[in-house]
C-alpha positions as CSV (number, residue, x, y, z in Angstrom):
1,M,79.6,12.4,-5.1
2,L,76.7,12.1,-8.1
3,R,74.9,9.5,-6.1
4,K,74.8,11.6,-3.0
5,L,73.6,14.4,-4.8
6,R,70.7,12.4,-6.4
7,W,70.1,11.1,-3.1
8,F,69.9,14.6,-1.6
9,F,67.6,16.2,-4.6
10,G,65.5,13.1,-4.3
11,T,65.1,13.0,-0.8
12,A,64.2,16.7,-0.8
13,V,61.6,16.1,-3.4
14,M,59.9,13.1,-1.2
15,V,59.6,15.5,1.5
16,V,57.9,18.1,-0.5
17,T,55.6,16.1,-2.2
18,I,54.4,14.2,0.9
19,L,51.1,16.5,1.1
20,P,50.4,16.3,-2.6
21,C,50.5,12.6,-1.9
22,R,48.1,13.0,0.7
23,L,45.9,14.9,-1.4
24,A,45.9,12.3,-4.1
25,T,45.1,9.6,-1.8
26,S,42.1,11.3,-0.4
27,L,40.8,11.8,-3.8
28,G,41.3,8.2,-4.6
29,Y,44.7,8.0,-6.5
30,R,46.4,6.4,-3.7
31,D,47.9,3.7,-5.4
32,G,49.5,5.9,-8.2
33,A,50.7,8.1,-5.6
34,I,52.4,5.1,-3.4
35,R,54.1,3.5,-6.6
36,W,55.1,7.2,-8.0
37,W,56.6,8.0,-4.5
38,C,58.4,4.8,-3.9
39,R,59.9,4.6,-7.2
40,L,61.5,8.3,-6.4
41,G,62.7,6.9,-3.3
42,L,64.4,3.9,-5.0
43,W,65.8,6.2,-7.8
44,S,67.1,8.3,-5.1
45,L,69.1,5.5,-3.5
46,G,70.1,4.0,-6.9
47,V,68.2,1.0,-6.3
48,T,67.0,-1.2,-9.2
49,V,64.1,-3.3,-8.6
50,R,62.1,-5.8,-10.8
51,A,59.3,-7.9,-10.7
52,V,58.9,-11.4,-11.5
53,G,55.3,-11.8,-11.8
54,G,52.2,-9.9,-10.6
55,V,49.6,-9.6,-8.3
56,R,46.2,-8.3,-10.2
57,E,46.7,-11.4,-12.6
58,N,47.4,-13.9,-9.7
59,A,44.7,-12.4,-7.6
60,R,41.8,-12.9,-10.0
61,G,40.9,-9.3,-10.0
62,S,40.0,-9.4,-6.6
63,G,41.4,-7.7,-3.3
64,A,44.3,-9.8,-1.7
65,L,46.5,-9.7,1.4
66,I,50.2,-9.4,0.0
67,V,52.6,-11.0,2.5
68,A,56.4,-10.9,2.1
69,N,59.6,-11.0,4.1
70,H,61.0,-8.2,5.5
71,T,64.9,-7.6,6.2
72,S,65.3,-3.8,5.4
73,Y,63.6,-0.5,5.0
74,M,64.1,-0.4,1.2
75,D,61.5,-3.5,1.2
76,V,58.9,-1.1,1.6
77,L,59.9,0.7,-1.1
78,A,60.2,-2.2,-3.6
79,L,57.1,-3.7,-2.6
80,G,55.0,-0.4,-2.9
81,A,56.9,0.4,-6.4
82,C,55.3,-3.2,-7.5
83,A,52.3,-3.6,-5.8
84,P,51.1,-0.4,-4.1
85,G,48.2,-0.6,-1.6
86,A,47.2,-0.1,1.8
87,F,50.6,-1.3,4.2
88,L,49.8,-2.3,7.5
89,A,52.3,-0.9,10.2
90,K,52.7,-0.7,13.9
91,G,51.3,2.2,15.4
92,E,54.5,3.8,16.5
93,I,55.4,4.8,13.0
94,A,52.9,7.4,12.9
95,R,54.6,9.3,15.3
96,W,57.9,9.2,13.6
97,P,59.3,12.4,11.9
98,I,58.6,12.6,8.2
99,M,58.3,9.0,7.8
100,G,55.3,9.3,9.9
101,S,53.6,12.2,7.7
102,A,54.5,10.2,4.8
103,A,52.7,6.8,6.0
104,K,49.8,8.9,7.0
105,A,49.9,10.2,3.2
106,G,50.0,6.9,1.7
107,G,47.1,5.9,3.6
108,V,48.8,3.5,5.6
109,L,46.9,1.4,8.4
110,F,48.5,1.7,11.7
111,V,47.7,-1.2,14.3
112,D,48.5,-1.1,18.3
113,R,49.8,-4.5,18.5
114,K,49.5,-4.3,22.1
115,S,45.5,-4.0,22.0
116,K,43.6,-7.1,21.2
117,R,40.5,-4.8,20.4
118,A,42.5,-2.7,18.3
119,S,43.9,-5.7,16.3
120,H,40.2,-7.2,16.0
121,R,39.1,-3.7,14.8
122,M,41.9,-3.7,12.3
123,L,40.9,-7.2,11.0
124,E,37.6,-5.8,10.0
125,L,39.0,-2.8,8.3
126,I,41.5,-5.3,6.4
127,G,38.5,-7.3,5.2
128,R,36.4,-4.6,4.0
129,A,39.4,-3.2,2.2
130,M,40.0,-6.6,0.1
131,T,36.1,-7.2,-0.7
132,R,36.4,-3.5,-1.9
133,G,39.1,-5.0,-4.4
134,E,42.2,-3.1,-2.7
135,L,45.6,-4.9,-1.8
136,V,46.7,-5.0,1.8
137,L,50.3,-5.3,2.3
138,I,51.6,-6.6,5.2
139,F,55.0,-8.0,6.6
140,P,54.1,-10.9,8.8
141,E,57.3,-11.6,10.6
142,G,56.5,-8.7,12.6
143,G,59.2,-6.4,12.1
144,I,62.7,-5.9,10.5
145,L,64.9,-8.8,11.4
146,S,68.1,-7.8,12.7
147,N,71.3,-8.3,10.3
148,G,68.9,-9.9,8.0
149,G,68.2,-12.9,9.9
150,E,68.8,-16.4,8.9
151,P,69.8,-16.5,5.1
152,G,67.2,-17.2,2.8
153,K,64.6,-18.2,5.5
154,P,62.2,-15.7,6.9
155,A,61.2,-15.6,10.8
156,P,57.9,-17.8,11.3
157,F,54.8,-15.9,9.9
158,R,52.3,-14.5,12.8
159,P,49.0,-15.8,12.2
160,M,46.7,-13.0,13.4
161,F,46.0,-11.2,10.1
162,F,45.7,-13.9,7.8
163,Q,42.2,-14.5,9.5
164,A,41.0,-11.7,7.2
165,S,41.6,-13.9,4.2
166,V,40.1,-16.9,6.2
167,D,37.0,-14.7,6.9
168,T,36.5,-13.2,3.4
169,G,37.7,-15.8,0.9
170,C,40.4,-13.2,-0.8
171,P,43.5,-14.7,-1.3
172,V,47.1,-14.3,0.2
173,V,49.7,-13.9,-2.0
174,P,53.0,-14.6,-0.8
175,V,56.0,-12.3,-2.1
176,G,59.5,-12.9,-1.7
177,I,61.9,-9.9,-1.7
178,K,65.5,-11.3,-2.9
179,H,68.4,-8.6,-2.7
180,L,70.6,-9.8,-5.2
181,K,73.2,-7.2,-5.4
182,P,75.7,-6.7,-3.6
183,D,76.4,-9.9,-1.7
184,D,77.5,-8.2,1.3
185,P,74.2,-8.1,3.2
186,K,75.5,-5.1,5.3
187,V,74.5,-2.8,2.4
188,W,71.1,-3.5,2.8
189,A,70.2,-5.6,5.5
190,W,69.0,-3.7,9.0
191,E,71.5,-3.7,11.7
192,E,71.1,-2.8,15.1
193,G,73.1,0.1,16.4
194,V,73.4,1.5,12.9
195,G,70.9,4.6,12.2
196,I,69.0,5.0,8.7
197,Y,70.9,8.0,7.8
198,E,74.1,6.4,8.3
199,H,73.1,3.4,6.8
200,M,72.0,5.2,3.8
201,V,75.3,7.3,3.1
202,T,78.0,4.8,3.9
203,R,76.6,1.6,3.0
204,V,73.7,2.1,0.2
205,L,75.0,5.3,-1.7
206,A,78.4,3.7,-1.3
207,A,77.7,0.4,-3.0
208,D,78.5,0.1,-7.0
209,V,75.2,-1.7,-7.6
210,V,72.2,-2.5,-5.4
211,E,69.6,-4.7,-7.1
212,V,66.3,-6.4,-5.6
213,E,64.0,-8.6,-7.2
214,V,60.3,-8.8,-5.9
215,R,59.0,-12.3,-6.9
216,F,55.2,-12.8,-6.7
217,A,53.9,-16.6,-6.1
218,Q,50.5,-17.7,-7.5
219,P,47.6,-17.1,-4.6
220,L,46.6,-19.2,-1.8
221,F,43.2,-19.5,-0.8
222,A,41.8,-20.9,2.5
223,G,41.0,-24.4,2.2
224,E,37.5,-26.0,3.9
225,G,38.2,-26.1,7.4
226,E,41.4,-24.4,7.1
227,G,42.5,-21.9,10.0
228,R,44.6,-19.0,9.7
229,K,47.7,-20.7,11.1
230,E,47.7,-23.5,8.5
231,L,47.1,-20.7,5.9
232,A,50.2,-18.5,7.4
233,R,52.6,-21.6,7.5
234,R,51.6,-22.5,3.8
235,A,52.3,-18.7,2.8
236,H,55.9,-18.7,5.1
237,E,56.7,-21.9,2.9
238,E,56.1,-20.0,-0.5
239,V,58.1,-17.1,0.6
240,T,60.9,-19.1,1.6
241,R,61.0,-21.2,-1.6
242,L,60.9,-17.6,-3.4
243,I,63.8,-16.3,-1.7
244,A,66.0,-19.2,-1.6
């Protein structure tokens, strides 16, 4: 009962603070607003997150493309709490109630995956952001894997946006998001046919302990003559190693 009350209170605060977070983003305090908002979301759900390694020291102080596996909506909160930056998301999310407003407040980069022209334009935006020293966060599997996917192995990474690192020379930092507790993946993994609200109330809040670990690897730089496909393959290998 106490966990549900905390979730209700925390969620209400998250909704109320969407506009202040948007103002903070417009004033140049995006990363701080994202970190705070994501940590509030994790607290509301009773999820404990710890980071192993970090980004800024690994990326040598430059901007970077942060690439991570994706099996749960909680991954966004976990990654944003540990490495706040500009998330890349599918354009449909912008139209979602509440979540769409929250994403816009956090300066999310929305991409129309059906338009090649839009994707190429997004490559330019990502490149500019990284050369300014910003972190750009993507889940290159292309979406949340239903039922958690194959245990310990993310789906192949789509190489499209790795081109931004090839073009700019900025590093790719692989991140493995490992759900440690509970052992039952139904508590944290996405499952078709189960709504987010139902999943939160009947599974996440019903669990005794929910622990997530965000593991950062050393940065990867595109080698001479190396293309985005090879860079994506190497990043996939690193993420697989991190969550194994």
